C-alpha positions in Angstrom: -39.0 45.0 -5.5 -35.7 45.2 -7.5 -33.2 47.5 -7.9 -33.0 49.8 -10.6 -32.0 48.9 -14.3 -28.1 49.8 -15.1 -27.2 49.0 -10.9 -24.3 46.6 -11.0 -24.5 44.1 -8.4 -21.6 41.5 -7.4 -21.9 38.2 -5.8 -21.1 38.1 -1.7 -20.6 34.5 -0.4 -20.6 32.7 2.8 -19.7 29.1 2.5 -21.6 26.4 5.3 -19.8 26.8 8.6 -18.9 24.0 10.7 -17.6 23.5 14.1 -13.9 21.7 14.7 -15.9 18.4 15.4 -18.2 19.0 12.0 -21.1 19.4 13.7 -23.3 21.9 11.5 -24.1 25.5 12.3 -27.0 28.3 11.1 -26.0 31.7 9.6 -27.5 35.0 9.9 -25.7 38.0 8.2 -27.0 41.7 8.7 -25.3 44.0 6.1 -26.0 47.8 6.6 -24.5 50.2 4.3 -22.6 52.8 5.0 -24.8 55.7 3.3 -28.2 56.4 2.1 -27.0 57.0 -1.7 -29.4 57.9 -5.0 -29.7 56.4 -8.2 -30.0 59.6 -10.5 -31.0 58.1 -13.3 -34.1 56.8 -11.6 -34.5 58.8 -8.4 -34.5 55.3 -6.7 -33.0 56.2 -2.9 -30.8 53.0 -1.6 -31.4 53.7 2.1 -29.0 53.0 4.9 -30.9 50.5 6.3 -29.9 47.2 7.7 -31.2 44.2 5.8 -31.1 40.7 7.6 -30.7 37.3 5.6 -30.4 33.7 7.2 -29.9 30.2 6.2 -31.1 26.5 6.9 -29.0 25.1 8.9 -25.7 23.5 7.2 -26.2 26.0 4.4 -24.3 29.1 3.1 -25.6 32.3 1.8 -25.1 33.9 -1.7 -26.6 37.7 -1.9 -26.2 40.3 -4.9 -24.9 43.7 -3.6 -24.4 46.4 -5.1 -20.7 47.7 -6.6 -19.5 50.4 -4.3 -17.1 52.0 -6.7 -19.6 52.2 -9.8 -20.4 56.1 -11.1 -24.3 56.7 -11.5 -25.3 57.7 -7.8 -25.5 60.8 -5.7 -25.8 61.7 -2.0 -28.5 63.4 -0.3 -26.9 66.7 -0.8 -27.0 66.4 -4.9 -23.5 65.7 -4.7 -21.9 62.6 -7.3 -20.9 59.9 -4.9 -19.1 56.4 -5.3 -17.2 54.1 -2.7 -19.7 53.5 -0.3 -18.9 50.9 2.3 -21.1 48.0 4.2 -20.7 46.1 7.6 -21.5 42.9 7.9 -22.4 41.5 11.2 -22.0 37.5 11.0 -23.8 35.0 13.6 -23.0 31.6 13.5 -25.3 29.2 15.7 -24.8 25.6 17.2 -27.9 23.7 17.9 -27.4 24.5 21.7 -27.7 27.9 21.2 -24.4 28.9 21.4 -23.3 31.6 19.1 -19.9 33.1 17.6 -20.0 36.9 16.2 -17.7 38.1 13.3 -17.8 41.8 12.3 -16.3 42.6 8.5 -16.8 45.9 6.8 -15.7 45.7 3.2 -16.7 47.6 -0.2 -17.3 45.5 -3.4 -15.1 46.9 -6.2 -16.5 46.3 -9.7 -13.0 44.4 -10.5 -13.9 41.3 -8.4 -16.0 38.6 -9.8 -16.8 37.4 -6.2 -16.8 38.2 -2.7 -16.4 35.9 0.1 -17.1 37.2 3.5 -14.9 34.8 5.2 -11.8 35.9 3.6 -12.3 39.8 3.8 -9.3 40.4 6.1 -10.0 43.1 8.7 -9.3 46.8 8.9 -11.7 49.5 7.3 -12.9 50.1 4.0 -11.6 52.8 1.9 -12.9 56.2 2.0 -15.7 57.2 -0.1 -15.3 59.8 -2.7 -18.2 63.0 -2.8 -17.7 65.2 -5.7 -19.7 68.8 -6.2 -21.8 68.9 -8.8 -23.0 71.7 -10.7 -25.8 73.7 -9.2 -28.4 73.6 -11.8 -27.7 69.7 -12.6 -27.7 69.1 -8.5 -31.3 70.8 -8.2 -32.4 69.4 -11.3 -31.4 65.6 -10.0 -32.8 66.4 -6.8 -36.0 67.7 -8.1 -36.7 64.2 -9.9 -35.5 62.7 -6.8 -38.0 64.2 -4.3 -41.0 64.2 -7.1 -40.4 60.1 -7.0 -40.5 60.0 -3.4 -43.5 62.2 -3.1 -45.3 60.2 -5.8 -45.7 57.4 -3.4 -46.7 58.9 0.5 -47.0 55.0 1.7 -43.6 54.7 1.9 -42.8 58.0 3.7 -44.9 57.2 6.7 -43.5 56.8 10.3 -45.4 56.1 12.8 -49.6 56.7 13.2 -51.4 56.7 10.4 -54.7 58.2 10.8 -57.6 56.6 9.1 -61.6 57.8 8.2 -64.3 55.3 8.6 -63.3 53.9 4.9 -60.0 53.2 5.7 -58.8 56.3 3.7 -55.3 57.4 4.9 -55.8 61.1 5.8 -53.0 61.8 7.9 -49.6 61.1 9.1 -46.0 62.1 10.1 -43.7 61.4 7.2 -39.5 61.0 7.2 -38.2 61.6 4.1 -34.9 59.5 2.9 -32.7 62.2 3.9 -33.8 62.4 7.3 -36.0 65.6 6.9 -39.7 65.1 8.8 -42.8 66.7 7.9 -46.6 65.7 7.7 -48.8 64.1 4.9 -52.5 65.1 4.3 -54.8 63.5 2.3 -58.1 63.8 0.9 -60.6 61.2 0.3 -62.3 60.2 -2.3 -66.2 61.2 -1.7 -67.2 57.9 -3.9 -64.8 55.6 -3.6 -64.2 54.1 0.0 -61.0 53.8 0.8 -59.4 55.3 -1.6 -57.5 59.1 -1.7 -57.8 61.6 -4.4 -55.8 63.9 -3.4 -52.8 64.8 -0.8 -50.0 67.1 0.1 -46.5 65.9 1.5 -44.4 68.8 3.7 -40.3 69.2 3.8 -39.3 71.7 5.8 -40.6 75.0 3.5 -41.9 72.7 0.7 -45.1 71.3 0.1 -45.8 68.8 -2.4 -49.4 68.3 -3.6 -51.1 65.9 -5.7 -54.1 67.4 -7.3 -57.6 65.5 -7.2 -57.4 62.5 -9.7 -60.1 61.6 -12.0 -61.7 58.3 -11.5 -63.9 56.1 -13.8 -66.9 54.2 -12.9 -64.9 51.6 -11.5 -62.4 53.7 -9.5 -59.9 53.4 -11.5 -57.5 56.5 -11.8 -58.3 57.9 -15.6 -56.2 61.0 -14.7 -53.4 61.9 -12.7 -52.1 65.3 -12.6 -48.3 65.8 -12.2 -47.7 67.0 -8.3 -46.8 70.5 -7.7 -44.2 71.7 -5.8 -44.7 75.1 -3.6 -42.3 77.0 -1.7 -43.1 79.0 1.4 -41.4 82.7 1.4 
């Protein structure tokens, strides 16, 4: 899986560190975004999830990270959003097990060609900017985003997933990227073991329904109706 087309990134580098006596160290870096943001054009959520990156002893890291001042993103409330930040937690490990820990908070402006983690000064990053969008645009963007999320319920499952004897997922709790919990209910195919022909997802008072698909003799989907959205009164 890769970032959506059109998302600007910049390389973030961490050169291989050594001790004062020149011994090699192992580097481990975790990077946590400050916010969950959504790429408006594709409906892809960039979740606030920590990514763990490790390098072999004596080598550094080079990561491509989204530019934080680019346009084209919204927050989970549908507002245009820019200026998010990252927190990098750096662990420098000796062969003996001793470790040094550093924390770097930073933005990745488009004006930079490259960012060196060890050269980032202390202090807090710039404050993000959220601007309300017109209600019609906001609702339209959000509708597309939620439909995109609903298209693959497996990415929303959390905890235990109930499956029938054939392995088809029939029930699960779900966690939407905006933090709202709900439920998944799937209807197994009567013909193809392990396949699900239709399902529903709940989000508050909203229910997303994938109507039953049509399959060919081999079990391939030949017709997949659009997901429908219903609101409880």
